[in-house]
Backbone bond lengths (Angstrom), bond angles and torsions (degrees), N, CA, C in turn:
res aa  C-N    CA-C-N  psi(-1)  N-CA   C-N-CA  omega(-1)  CA-C   N-CA-C  phi
1 X - - - 1.536 - - 1.502 100.51 -
2 X 1.357 118.20 137.12 1.469 124.49 172.36 1.453 108.91 -68.95
3 X 1.321 120.59 149.31 1.423 124.25 171.64 1.492 113.52 -68.02
4 X 1.375 116.71 132.01 1.470 121.81 -178.00 1.600 105.46 -90.92
5 X 1.336 107.28 150.26 1.517 116.59 161.97 1.447 106.93 -105.49
6 X 1.389 118.67 121.35 1.545 124.43 -169.99 1.631 106.65 -121.50
7 X 1.299 110.36 134.84 1.502 115.66 177.87 1.541 104.36 -104.77
8 X 1.326 118.20 124.90 1.395 122.28 174.45 1.598 110.21 -117.22
9 X 1.310 114.98 114.21 1.426 121.49 176.31 1.489 109.79 -83.68
10 X 1.386 122.18 149.59 1.414 124.67 -175.90 1.516 113.57 64.34
11 X 1.469 111.48 34.72 1.408 117.32 -166.58 1.518 108.67 -78.27
12 X 1.400 122.50 -11.73 1.495 117.76 177.50 1.520 113.75 -99.67
13 X 1.351 110.31 14.00 1.459 117.88 175.37 1.565 112.50 -89.29
14 X 1.356 108.18 173.33 1.509 114.89 -179.81 1.558 115.66 -46.19
15 X 1.378 113.03 -64.19 1.430 116.87 -176.36 1.598 111.38 -78.82
16 X 1.350 117.45 -32.76 1.450 123.07 176.95 1.482 113.16 -53.50
17 X 1.356 115.17 -43.75 1.454 122.37 179.53 1.479 114.61 -69.19
18 X 1.215 115.90 -39.67 1.533 121.92 176.38 1.512 111.52 -67.83
19 X 1.429 114.84 -34.58 1.478 116.26 176.76 1.549 108.20 -69.04
20 X 1.270 115.70 -45.48 1.524 112.23 176.11 1.483 116.46 -51.19
21 X 1.279 114.54 -41.52 1.525 120.06 -179.26 1.528 107.51 -61.38
22 X 1.340 116.91 -42.69 1.581 121.07 -173.18 1.499 104.54 -71.11
23 X 1.340 120.00 -39.87 1.433 120.19 -175.79 1.557 109.91 -70.34
24 X 1.314 115.04 -32.76 1.522 116.42 -179.46 1.548 110.80 -75.72
25 X 1.290 111.91 -32.78 1.544 117.84 175.98 1.499 111.15 -62.77
26 X 1.385 118.47 -31.28 1.491 120.59 -172.32 1.618 104.05 -94.32
27 X 1.356 121.12 7.47 1.401 124.31 173.07 1.480 120.21 97.33
28 X 1.338 115.34 6.26 1.528 119.29 179.55 1.519 111.18 -74.59
29 X 1.297 116.85 160.15 1.482 127.30 162.02 1.539 107.50 -93.89
30 X 1.256 121.37 125.79 1.449 128.61 -176.73 1.518 119.08 -113.63
31 X 1.345 120.17 120.35 1.439 123.11 164.66 1.586 110.71 -90.68
32 X 1.185 119.69 127.82 1.402 117.98 -179.49 1.612 108.59 -113.77
33 X 1.323 109.37 131.42 1.495 114.15 -178.88 1.572 110.36 -122.02
34 X 1.268 115.86 137.47 1.438 116.75 176.16 1.541 109.05 -165.73
35 X 1.370 116.81 141.18 1.432 118.04 -179.40 1.615 109.72 -93.60
36 X 1.414 116.02 3.54 1.441 119.15 175.36 1.537 114.31 64.01
37 X 1.212 123.12 17.08 1.458 119.75 175.28 1.517 113.82 -68.81
38 X 1.280 113.05 -27.90 1.490 123.41 169.23 1.432 117.67 -129.18
39 X 1.327 116.12 -17.14 1.522 120.90 179.37 1.433 109.58 -74.98
40 X 1.428 112.88 172.30 1.470 123.55 -177.79 1.438 107.78 -142.17
41 X 1.335 111.69 119.71 1.587 115.86 178.23 1.477 115.87 -58.20
42 X 1.352 112.20 -21.40 1.544 118.88 179.73 1.518 109.14 -63.35
43 X 1.278 116.13 -32.29 1.497 121.37 174.46 1.494 116.45 -56.77
44 X 1.365 115.45 -22.18 1.456 123.33 -173.66 1.509 109.05 -115.82
45 X 1.360 120.99 3.08 1.551 121.95 -170.59 1.434 107.11 -64.74
46 X 1.291 118.18 -33.93 1.571 114.32 -177.65 1.569 113.53 -71.91
47 X 1.351 115.98 -0.07 1.415 120.62 174.37 1.520 117.38 -104.09
48 X 1.351 113.47 9.25 1.444 122.93 -174.23 1.602 111.51 -57.05
49 X 1.436 112.06 -35.04 1.384 113.28 179.53 1.572 116.99 -111.17
50 X 1.334 110.97 27.46 1.379 119.63 -178.31 1.575 108.34 -91.34
51 X 1.225 121.47 110.33 1.457 123.43 -172.89 1.477 112.34 -66.14
52 X 1.324 121.73 -25.43 1.388 125.23 177.97 1.451 118.45 -80.24
53 X 1.450 115.96 1.48 1.479 117.60 -173.06 1.619 105.01 -128.63
54 X 1.231 112.40 136.69 1.485 117.70 173.36 1.577 106.87 -131.46
55 X 1.305 115.13 156.65 1.547 121.62 -178.18 1.501 106.80 -132.18
56 X 1.336 110.17 140.33 1.405 119.81 173.05 1.646 109.72 -132.20
57 X 1.269 115.48 126.72 1.359 118.91 171.65 1.463 111.17 -80.97
58 X 1.415 117.33 113.22 1.431 122.25 -175.70 1.515 106.95 -156.51
59 X 1.304 116.58 157.94 1.425 124.11 174.67 1.518 111.38 -106.46
60 X 1.343 119.75 118.80 1.432 123.36 -172.61 1.548 110.13 -73.11
61 X 1.185 115.05 -9.66 1.504 118.69 176.03 1.581 110.40 -62.78
62 X 1.433 110.90 -31.43 1.424 119.60 179.30 1.558 109.20 -90.71
63 X 1.326 116.44 128.94 1.593 113.08 -179.51 1.454 113.07 -51.14
64 X 1.320 120.12 142.12 1.500 121.17 -178.73 1.530 100.47 -153.38
65 X 1.342 110.77 161.32 1.478 122.89 176.66 1.495 114.68 -135.04
66 X 1.246 114.23 103.21 1.622 118.21 -178.65 1.540 110.29 -78.13
67 X 1.357 119.45 1.99 1.434 116.25 -170.66 1.530 113.80 87.04
68 X 1.233 117.56 178.42 1.486 122.96 -172.31 1.518 106.93 -64.12
69 X 1.338 121.60 125.83 1.465 125.73 177.56 1.549 98.61 -128.81
70 X 1.273 115.80 164.06 1.501 129.47 -177.29 1.513 105.22 -100.00
71 X 1.263 120.97 -37.65 1.401 120.13 179.75 1.533 114.10 -154.76
72 X 1.380 118.73 154.16 1.365 125.64 -174.48 1.490 110.14 -130.01
73 X 1.389 115.33 127.86 1.481 119.38 176.01 1.613 100.22 -115.13
74 X 1.395 112.12 112.87 1.426 121.67 -177.63 1.553 106.56 -90.94
75 X 1.299 117.15 93.03 1.493 122.85 -179.70 1.556 111.54 -108.04
76 X 1.343 122.51 13.00 1.293 126.64 -170.15 1.542 112.13 -86.70
77 X 1.298 118.24 125.49 1.442 124.79 176.79 1.548 110.10 164.81
78 X 1.309 114.21 136.14 1.567 115.67 165.23 1.512 106.59 -51.33
79 X 1.280 125.07 143.18 1.442 123.73 -172.33 1.601 116.74 -133.65
80 X 1.386 112.88 -11.73 1.367 120.26 177.73 1.556 112.87 -100.41
81 X 1.254 123.28 143.38 1.433 124.87 179.08 1.592 113.14 -48.69
82 X 1.350 119.03 -37.85 1.375 127.60 -176.98 1.549 107.42 -63.08
83 X 1.421 113.02 -46.90 1.528 119.43 -175.75 1.559 107.91 -77.75
84 X 1.330 123.95 -44.61 1.401 120.17 -167.96 1.552 106.84 -78.54
85 X 1.171 119.20 -25.38 1.528 118.73 174.27 1.518 114.94 -75.07
86 X 1.412 113.89 -32.24 1.384 120.55 173.95 1.574 111.25 -76.43
87 X 1.222 118.10 -34.04 1.570 124.02 175.57 1.420 109.98 -116.00
88 X 1.324 119.62 59.30 1.489 127.59 177.67 1.411 115.23 -57.45
89 X 1.370 116.87 -52.74 1.423 123.44 179.96 1.524 110.09 -66.55
90 X 1.238 121.27 -49.77 1.452 124.14 173.73 1.499 111.69 -53.08
91 X 1.278 122.61 -39.28 1.439 125.61 176.64 1.481 113.42 -61.45
92 X 1.364 113.28 -47.24 1.463 120.28 176.64 1.506 108.54 -61.92
93 X 1.227 121.34 -40.62 1.517 122.36 179.65 1.495 117.14 -66.77
94 X 1.263 111.96 -42.63 1.496 116.84 178.20 1.473 113.78 -63.88
95 X 1.368 115.35 -37.52 1.428 123.87 -179.50 1.593 115.40 -75.60
96 X 1.433 113.82 -18.68 1.376 116.15 179.07 1.576 107.95 -113.90
97 X 1.315 121.28 -72.22 1.486 115.65 -176.79 1.542 108.73 -64.88
98 X 1.363 121.41 -37.84 1.369 120.27 -175.18 1.514 112.39 -62.11
99 X 1.491 115.63 -40.39 1.421 117.34 177.18 1.573 112.50 -67.55
100 X 1.326 114.73 -40.52 1.484 112.41 179.92 1.525 109.52 -65.17
101 X 1.304 119.33 -40.72 1.468 119.86 -179.50 1.482 114.11 -55.34
102 X 1.386 110.02 -47.67 1.568 117.99 176.00 1.584 113.15 -62.44
103 X 1.197 114.72 -39.64 1.459 122.88 -179.96 1.586 110.46 -65.40
104 X 1.356 113.08 -35.18 1.474 119.76 177.80 1.513 107.45 -65.36
105 X 1.318 120.66 -43.60 1.375 125.49 173.91 1.412 116.50 -55.78
106 X 1.400 113.19 -43.36 1.646 116.67 176.63 1.561 109.74 -67.53
107 X 1.282 115.74 -35.43 1.492 120.72 179.08 1.561 111.44 -63.40
108 X 1.420 106.65 -48.86 1.515 113.42 -177.06 1.500 115.21 -61.43
109 X 1.384 117.88 -39.50 1.481 120.74 179.98 1.496 116.55 -104.59
110 X 1.298 113.37 7.19 1.602 113.46 178.62 1.463 109.75 70.95
111 X 1.426 123.04 20.94 1.386 122.30 -179.85 1.621 115.99 -79.94
112 X 1.276 116.44 148.85 1.293 123.30 168.84 1.573 110.74 -63.38
113 X 1.390 113.32 158.22 1.517 111.85 -174.73 1.552 108.72 -152.02
114 X 1.379 117.07 128.58 1.519 121.10 175.07 1.499 102.44 -119.40
115 X 1.336 109.08 135.91 1.397 118.32 175.68 1.624 109.81 -109.43
116 X 1.316 115.37 132.33 1.437 117.61 177.37 1.600 108.15 -84.48
117 X 1.215 117.88 106.34 1.446 121.81 173.38 1.510 106.67 -104.65
118 X 1.425 112.70 -165.03 1.438 112.73 -161.89 1.504 108.43 -147.67
119 X 1.285 117.16 158.80 1.588 122.56 173.85 1.508 103.68 -71.30
120 X 1.231 122.93 -17.93 1.548 119.58 176.09 1.480 110.07 -61.15
121 X 1.232 126.52 -21.48 1.393 129.10 173.34 1.609 108.84 -53.41
122 X 1.270 119.18 -28.60 1.401 126.07 174.55 1.557 113.22 -72.51
123 X 1.351 116.35 -26.62 1.458 121.68 -170.66 1.459 113.64 61.59
124 X 1.327 119.07 -139.40 1.398 123.52 173.98 1.559 109.52 -90.00
125 X 1.327 120.71 95.34 1.364 124.62 -156.85 1.460 115.57 -74.92
126 X 1.311 118.34 141.02 1.537 122.80 177.63 1.564 105.68 -99.96
127 X 1.288 118.72 -2.96 1.414 122.75 169.52 1.436 115.32 -113.81
128 X 1.318 122.80 131.26 1.456 127.09 -176.26 1.446 114.43 -135.64
129 X 1.347 122.17 132.73 1.433 124.61 -11.50 1.543 108.27 -67.14
130 X 1.373 113.99 174.14 1.511 120.19 -176.45 1.457 107.53 -82.62
131 X 1.319 109.67 128.92 1.580 121.57 169.20 1.416 111.16 -107.29
132 X 1.297 117.28 152.97 1.489 121.19 -175.01 1.509 109.53 -64.25
133 X 1.309 125.86 -22.59 1.420 121.78 -175.68 1.538 106.81 -80.83
134 X 1.254 119.71 -13.96 1.533 119.20 -179.36 1.567 108.95 -74.22
135 X 1.344 109.68 129.18 1.397 119.55 -176.12 1.512 117.83 -80.15
136 X 1.335 117.79 -14.08 1.476 120.80 169.09 1.540 108.89 101.32
137 X 1.403 108.53 169.80 1.425 121.47 -177.01 1.549 106.72 -137.18
138 X 1.345 118.77 76.47 1.471 122.98 -166.95 1.517 106.25 -114.65
139 X 1.363 111.19 137.90 1.450 120.89 168.41 1.534 108.29 -77.39
140 X 1.357 122.03 111.21 1.398 116.04 179.76 1.489 123.71 -76.42
141 X 1.335 114.73 -3.63 1.446 122.81 -176.00 1.602 110.53 -126.35
142 X 1.289 111.97 4.36 1.585 109.97 -179.58 1.501 114.60 -79.57
143 X 1.289 116.25 -179.79 1.467 120.99 178.41 1.459 116.34 -55.72
144 X 1.393 116.85 -33.89 1.452 119.83 177.24 1.343 117.92 -86.23
145 X 1.353 117.21 -2.47 1.568 120.75 -172.32 1.558 109.38 -67.27
146 X 1.334 116.85 -26.77 1.494 115.07 -177.47 1.530 108.86 -59.92
147 X 1.294 121.26 -31.43 1.448 126.13 177.58 1.562 111.32 -85.77
148 X 1.259 114.06 -54.17 1.425 119.95 -177.17 1.608 114.52 -57.58
149 X 1.256 110.69 -49.32 1.518 113.99 179.77 1.531 115.60 -75.44
150 X 1.294 114.48 -25.63 1.525 118.86 175.33 1.642 108.81 -68.61
151 X 1.274 112.19 -33.27 1.449 116.87 178.24 1.496 112.08 -81.68
152 X 1.344 121.21 -32.58 1.382 122.53 169.80 1.557 117.41 -66.52
153 X 1.338 114.07 -39.49 1.449 120.25 170.55 1.498 112.04 -60.99
154 X 1.368 117.89 -40.40 1.469 121.66 -179.06 1.554 111.06 -61.08
155 X 1.392 113.39 -41.71 1.475 122.31 176.30 1.529 107.73 -57.12
156 X 1.325 120.50 -45.82 1.490 121.71 -176.48 1.505 105.42 -69.03
157 X 1.287 120.87 -41.87 1.502 119.72 179.42 1.504 111.22 -58.91
158 X 1.393 115.84 -48.96 1.412 121.69 179.01 1.533 111.64 -54.44
159 X 1.274 115.48 -50.17 1.493 121.86 -177.98 1.507 110.52 -61.53
160 X 1.315 112.98 -38.99 1.577 115.85 -177.23 1.570 106.92 -72.51
161 X 1.260 119.17 -38.45 1.587 118.98 177.98 1.550 105.65 -61.32
162 X 1.199 123.52 -41.33 1.386 124.68 -178.54 1.501 107.21 -69.33
163 X 1.319 120.76 -40.69 1.545 123.89 -175.26 1.519 109.87 -69.08
164 X 1.279 110.42 -49.25 1.478 111.88 -170.37 1.481 119.00 -98.29
165 X 1.424 117.34 -21.95 1.439 123.38 172.19 1.513 119.04 -113.24
166 X 1.280 112.73 1.21 1.560 116.60 176.37 1.451 111.27 68.31
167 X 1.324 122.30 18.26 1.492 120.43 176.16 1.527 109.01 -63.40
168 X 1.311 117.79 138.45 1.483 123.96 173.99 1.480 113.09 -73.45
169 X 1.320 115.51 82.82 1.463 118.20 -174.01 1.555 110.65 -97.87
170 X 1.431 111.91 163.75 1.422 120.40 174.89 1.493 106.49 -149.83
171 X 1.397 115.93 143.67 1.500 123.28 -179.85 1.381 111.80 -123.51
172 X 1.254 117.72 121.62 1.441 124.57 177.11 1.536 111.72 -109.61
173 X 1.366 115.13 118.85 1.509 113.19 174.51 1.577 107.50 -97.25
174 X 1.344 108.30 117.19 1.450 115.99 -176.08 1.496 113.95 -90.86
175 X 1.223 117.40 128.95 1.467 128.08 169.08 1.539 115.49 -84.05
176 X 1.231 111.84 164.70 1.596 113.80 -174.53 1.502 109.17 -48.85
177 X 1.394 113.05 124.72 1.487 122.01 -176.40 1.539 105.64 -124.57
178 X 1.232 115.88 147.24 1.577 125.58 175.72 1.471 110.95 -146.89
179 X 1.356 110.29 168.29 1.447 120.59 -179.87 1.446 113.71 147.96
180 X 1.307 122.75 -171.47 1.485 124.40 -177.49 1.539 106.81 -65.79
181 X 1.353 116.18 145.99 1.434 124.27 -177.88 1.487 111.87 89.55
182 X 1.269 121.53 -11.24 1.392 125.43 173.05 1.542 105.75 -58.59
183 X 1.351 122.80 128.86 1.324 129.36 176.85 1.590 115.12 -50.00
184 X 1.318 129.20 113.96 1.404 124.57 -163.81 1.515 111.73 -67.79
185 X 1.353 120.98 -24.29 1.418 121.03 -178.12 1.505 110.67 -123.79
186 X 1.297 118.38 46.82 1.462 121.38 -176.30 1.509 113.85 -98.00
187 X 1.347 115.11 2.81 1.448 114.66 176.87 1.546 116.02 87.09
188 X 1.342 115.91 -6.53 1.440 116.82 -179.60 1.644 107.71 -82.03
189 X 1.399 110.18 153.61 1.491 115.87 -169.25 1.470 111.70 -54.61
190 X 1.301 122.29 -54.98 1.449 122.98 -171.31 1.504 108.28 -64.20
191 X 1.257 120.48 -50.32 1.425 119.86 178.29 1.468 115.15 -59.09
192 X 1.359 115.69 -39.21 1.537 118.92 -179.86 1.489 107.83 -64.12
193 X 1.393 120.90 -48.48 1.424 124.35 -171.00 1.545 108.62 -72.55
194 X 1.278 122.79 -34.57 1.462 127.51 177.77 1.457 108.40 -65.01
195 X 1.357 115.87 -57.17 1.425 115.41 176.42 1.474 119.59 -54.65
196 X 1.373 115.13 -47.26 1.470 116.54 176.85 1.571 114.97 -58.75
197 X 1.320 115.63 -41.61 1.428 121.76 -177.13 1.528 109.33 -64.10
198 X 1.323 115.54 -41.35 1.445 121.91 -174.33 1.580 107.50 -79.94
199 X 1.354 123.77 -18.15 1.339 121.91 175.78 1.603 108.08 -88.59
200 X 1.254 116.67 -19.95 1.419 119.96 -175.36 1.486 112.89 93.69
201 X 1.353 114.02 11.00 1.437 119.15 -178.00 1.463 113.25 -82.86
202 X 1.373 124.53 162.53 1.476 120.01 169.36 1.493 113.95 -57.25
203 X 1.262 115.28 151.78 1.478 117.54 178.39 1.510 107.44 -96.27
204 X 1.330 115.31 127.37 1.487 124.32 -174.66 1.420 109.38 -93.24
205 X 1.440 112.66 126.70 1.539 119.91 170.21 1.590 107.11 -120.71
206 X 1.362 112.27 135.40 1.332 119.45 -177.76 1.497 107.67 -94.56
207 X 1.325 123.97 130.27 1.459 126.74 -170.17 1.597 111.15 77.03
208 X 1.255 120.40 -155.85 1.422 126.99 -174.69 1.517 114.13 -92.52
209 X 1.388 114.43 0.03 1.504 121.21 -177.60 1.470 116.67 77.49
210 X 1.436 116.26 4.87 1.526 114.03 176.55 1.374 111.91 -90.90
211 X 1.345 128.25 -6.90 1.374 127.63 175.71 1.555 107.59 -67.12
212 X 1.377 116.65 148.50 1.508 119.77 -174.81 1.510 111.59 -110.69
213 X 1.350 109.97 155.65 1.482 119.02 169.82 1.559 104.34 -138.03
214 X 1.374 113.95 163.99 1.433 122.83 173.36 1.494 106.64 -127.06
215 X 1.415 113.03 123.45 1.430 118.25 -166.71 1.538 111.42 -110.89
216 X 1.380 115.23 124.68 1.424 122.03 -174.12 1.534 105.60 -109.96
217 X 1.357 117.96 129.32 1.442 123.65 174.19 1.495 110.44 -70.97
218 X 1.414 117.24 142.61 1.370 120.55 -172.13 1.600 116.73 -56.15
219 X 1.293 117.42 -34.90 1.477 117.91 -177.84 1.578 107.84 -67.73
220 X 1.235 119.31 -35.68 1.479 121.57 -178.93 1.584 106.80 -68.34
221 X 1.256 113.29 -47.47 1.512 117.47 178.13 1.510 112.59 -55.86
222 X 1.298 121.35 -47.72 1.442 125.88 -179.89 1.475 110.75 -61.40
223 X 1.467 113.67 -38.70 1.485 113.34 -177.01 1.590 109.23 -68.15
224 X 1.376 114.84 -35.16 1.432 116.01 -179.16 1.563 110.98 -65.95
225 X 1.370 115.91 -42.37 1.492 120.53 174.07 1.521 115.73 -51.68
226 X 1.315 110.98 -53.45 1.503 118.77 -179.96 1.521 111.80 -56.45
227 X 1.319 113.47 -42.68 1.507 116.50 179.93 1.583 110.98 -67.96
228 X 1.238 114.56 -37.13 1.376 118.39 -176.79 1.568 109.97 -67.52
229 X 1.364 112.05 -40.81 1.403 117.28 -178.86 1.617 112.07 -64.67
230 X 1.248 115.49 -29.05 1.454 120.78 177.80 1.584 115.01 -87.19
231 X 1.326 115.11 3.96 1.513 120.49 -176.45 1.540 107.27 -96.42
232 X 1.306 110.33 -176.77 1.499 120.38 -179.33 1.569 105.12 -110.70
233 X 1.243 119.23 17.46 1.473 122.76 -178.32 1.419 110.97 -83.66
234 X 1.347 122.96 131.06 1.546 122.46 176.57 1.504 108.62 -116.85
235 X 1.253 122.94 -9.23 1.506 120.85 178.58 1.546 108.09 -89.01
236 X 1.360 116.79 161.47 1.405 118.15 -178.45 1.561 114.05 -62.08
237 X 1.445 112.25 146.91 1.385 118.97 179.86 1.444 110.22 -134.58
238 X 1.374 116.77 124.84 1.448 118.14 179.80 1.462 110.60 -73.99
239 X 1.303 115.46 136.35 1.516 123.74 174.56 1.578 108.91 -126.46
240 X 1.256 118.92 105.60 1.356 120.31 -179.11 1.662 109.38 -167.70
241 X 1.225 116.35 177.14 1.459 118.95 179.28 1.549 112.31 -97.86
242 X 1.318 127.80 111.44 1.444 123.39 -170.18 1.571 113.17 -68.62
243 X 1.331 120.15 -4.67 1.355 123.27 179.53 1.576 107.40 -61.12
244 X 1.367 121.22 114.75 1.398 125.80 -169.51 1.535 104.81 -99.05
245 X 1.317 120.16 136.68 1.406 123.84 176.95 1.579 111.54 -137.43
246 X 1.234 117.91 145.69 1.483 118.18 174.59 1.584 104.16 -77.95
247 X 1.376 113.00 156.71 1.375 115.14 176.47 1.489 115.89 -58.09
248 X 1.374 116.66 -33.01 1.353 122.24 -176.11 1.620 109.92 -71.74
249 X 1.371 109.59 -38.10 1.565 113.61 174.03 1.485 107.86 -61.40
250 X 1.311 123.76 -45.51 1.367 124.90 -179.57 1.575 114.83 -60.57
251 X 1.275 116.56 -34.73 1.461 120.58 176.73 1.494 107.79 -68.73
252 X 1.287 117.32 -40.72 1.491 118.05 -176.93 1.568 111.71 -70.59
253 X 1.396 110.80 -29.73 1.469 109.92 176.44 1.549 113.89 -69.49
254 X 1.415 113.63 -38.60 1.409 122.46 175.25 1.563 108.23 -58.35
255 X 1.329 117.44 -47.82 1.535 116.77 173.72 1.442 113.09 -49.83
256 X 1.254 115.28 -47.94 1.557 122.35 -172.31 1.509 106.01 -62.38
257 X 1.354 118.86 -56.60 1.473 124.36 180.00 1.520 114.43 -50.93
258 X 1.392 115.29 -51.95 1.478 123.02 176.85 1.494 116.89 -66.84
259 X 1.404 116.99 -27.56 1.387 120.03 -169.26 1.535 111.87 77.35
260 X 1.304 115.55 31.76 1.490 122.69 -171.12 1.660 106.89 -90.66
261 X 1.269 111.03 145.78 1.515 116.59 168.39 1.483 112.37 -119.00
262 X 1.419 113.12 24.37 1.468 120.29 -179.56 1.554 106.31 -63.44
263 X 1.306 111.69 143.38 1.546 115.96 173.36 1.593 110.34 -74.50
264 X 1.333 112.74 157.88 1.449 115.66 175.23 1.511 108.90 -104.15
265 X 1.327 114.42 133.40 1.525 118.79 -176.76 1.569 103.43 -117.42
266 X 1.298 113.39 163.95 1.494 116.60 -174.85 1.506 107.41 -129.40
267 X 1.296 115.76 138.48 1.473 126.40 -175.86 1.510 106.44 -125.65
268 X 1.427 117.72 159.97 1.476 122.66 -179.57 1.532 108.41 -57.39
269 X 1.273 113.57 146.71 1.615 119.34 174.38 1.528 108.94 -70.84
270 X 1.286 121.42 128.69 1.468 120.91 168.87 1.446 118.11 -56.26
271 X 1.338 123.14 152.51 1.396 126.05 -178.26 1.651 107.34 -59.22
272 X 1.373 116.84 140.30 1.444 131.48 169.58 1.591 105.09 61.49
273 X 1.308 122.93 24.11 1.515 122.99 175.80 1.510 103.50 -67.99
274 X 1.297 118.53 130.31 1.423 120.79 176.87 1.534 113.91 -60.05
275 X 1.289 113.24 133.99 1.489 116.56 175.34 1.567 113.13 -72.80
276 X 1.347 116.75 -35.89 1.460 120.43 -176.25 1.418 107.47 -137.06
277 X 1.414 121.09 148.09 1.408 127.20 174.45 1.499 110.95 -150.98
278 X 1.451 115.74 112.87 1.450 117.62 174.85 1.478 103.59 -158.09
279 X 1.483 111.89 131.90 1.385 117.29 178.97 1.361 118.31 -85.32
280 X 1.356 120.72 136.14 1.481 125.64 166.29 1.548 102.41 -78.85
281 X 1.311 118.48 120.12 1.478 122.04 -172.33 1.615 110.24 -114.29
282 X 1.373 110.51 20.77 1.473 116.49 179.34 1.478 113.73 -55.78
283 X 1.370 115.22 -43.43 1.458 118.80 178.07 1.486 115.83 -64.82
284 X 1.332 116.54 -40.82 1.489 118.47 169.74 1.441 117.69 -57.20
285 X 1.315 115.17 -44.19 1.431 119.99 177.63 1.553 115.56 -65.27
286 X 1.273 110.26 -37.58 1.603 117.47 -176.05 1.571 107.98 -77.18
287 X 1.346 113.29 -47.56 1.547 117.88 -168.96 1.519 108.81 -90.46
288 X 1.288 123.99 -22.64 1.421 122.88 -170.04 1.572 112.14 -121.36
289 X 1.405 113.50 -14.05 1.507 113.68 -172.37 1.399 111.46 72.26
290 X 1.283 126.76 16.58 1.424 131.99 -173.24 1.479 115.71 -100.04
291 X 1.319 117.95 135.21 1.462 124.67 171.39 1.584 104.94 -150.77
292 X 1.268 115.70 139.35 1.501 117.55 173.58 1.497 115.04 -58.19
293 X 1.280 115.38 146.18 1.487 122.86 177.03 1.535 114.18 -109.40
294 X 1.298 122.19 -24.56 1.379 127.41 -169.72 1.432 111.81 -95.12
295 X 1.477 120.77 108.54 1.406 122.19 173.80 1.625 114.30 -64.81
296 X 1.308 111.72 163.23 1.458 111.43 -178.16 1.596 116.13 -57.88
297 X 1.310 112.55 -47.31 1.422 113.14 -180.00 1.536 119.24 -64.19
298 X 1.383 109.54 -34.71 1.553 117.56 175.04 1.605 102.52 -67.50
299 X 1.262 126.02 -45.76 1.381 120.69 175.56 1.437 122.19 -59.80
300 X 1.340 115.30 -36.77 1.471 120.11 173.01 1.471 110.97 -64.65
301 X 1.312 121.18 -42.05 1.401 123.48 -179.83 1.554 109.25 -67.03
302 X 1.318 121.48 -32.74 1.508 124.37 177.94 1.549 105.44 -69.78
303 X 1.343 118.33 -28.21 1.490 118.76 -173.03 1.523 111.75 -92.96
304 X 1.390 116.96 -9.55 1.390 117.41 -172.59 1.643 116.73 -64.08
305 X 1.323 109.11 -36.18 1.533 114.19 -178.68 1.597 104.96 -64.58
306 X 1.327 119.00 -43.77 1.531 119.45 -177.66 1.582 109.87 -59.65
307 X 1.411 112.97 -49.10 1.557 112.03 -172.01 1.582 104.35 -74.45
308 X 1.305 125.72 -25.40 1.443 121.45 176.62 1.477 107.49 -63.88
309 X 1.398 123.46 -42.91 1.361 125.65 -178.09 1.486 113.09 -65.12
310 X 1.377 114.10 -29.99 1.480 122.16 -178.86 1.749 101.33 -68.36
311 X 1.266 114.09 -47.46 1.504 113.56 -170.44 1.590 105.74 -69.54
312 X 1.442 115.83 -36.31 1.468 116.10 177.29 1.449 115.24 -57.19
313 X 1.473 114.46 -39.41 1.438 119.09 177.70 1.501 112.80 -62.84
314 X 1.323 112.08 -43.03 1.545 118.13 176.34 1.524 109.24 -54.54
315 X 1.277 116.29 -46.74 1.471 119.30 -176.08 1.531 110.58 -69.89
316 X 1.245 118.40 -32.21 1.534 121.03 177.49 1.479 112.45 -67.29
317 X 1.375 113.77 -27.31 1.521 119.77 176.12 1.445 117.88 -73.54
318 X 1.327 116.41 -25.96 1.324 124.25 -175.55 1.561 113.32 -69.50
């Protein structure tokens, strides 16, 4: 098989950087692009001497041309509530203009294209577990809408470029994912709880802790994305771990892994926060032969060293 030249947008982010690693491991040449509004070059520092990897700091909202590429993975977007509420307009732009710009590159060069969408397209779901055929229950003007609707627009754009221009597109709907390189203070549940437990701070739960999430370890998620990109499937595919945990159960699992005796405190639930989240992964299993392998406790144990280093760095700066 000929070596591919692959473009990864959002390459310095949590998932983007892990994807670069996976693509390089399978023999691809990778061009990473990121404007670093939420990405971190430290996530790519281990690739500084990798001859098959290059990085360009650029904003995909502005039209650009990397030259002929064989495949594009569009991973660019703020993805945590803290970031996309702080960068609401930027999030809307990267999901609209950024997606169109990268689709134009794929159309121009006949490249394959995978877009990283999200379970947030389902909003606060009235169908459980969530299947790809469900259209969602999303507040189009609420505080989370800058992310939810940007991703929903992106899906429409990706489908249109496949329909009208014949671009070989793929859509992955990513469910809650965690692991090393997750931003330590980005407001997401796992990073919040791990950092609080390691600091010895109280563990904060928003709401009464009965709302649920399904947590996928990053290596499983990346495996699913790579498989989807190699498939002939053009409709959305859920990639996530169907193991469903309440927020309170997750907090107690973190306490156990860290060995923390921190108390758990409760705060008001943010507006439009989903009450339940669980992927139906039947299509991923059937079409891709994919199922997650890493259970929540195992994934938390694999993440412990990373979050411990994050806390040590915080302490060193004090």
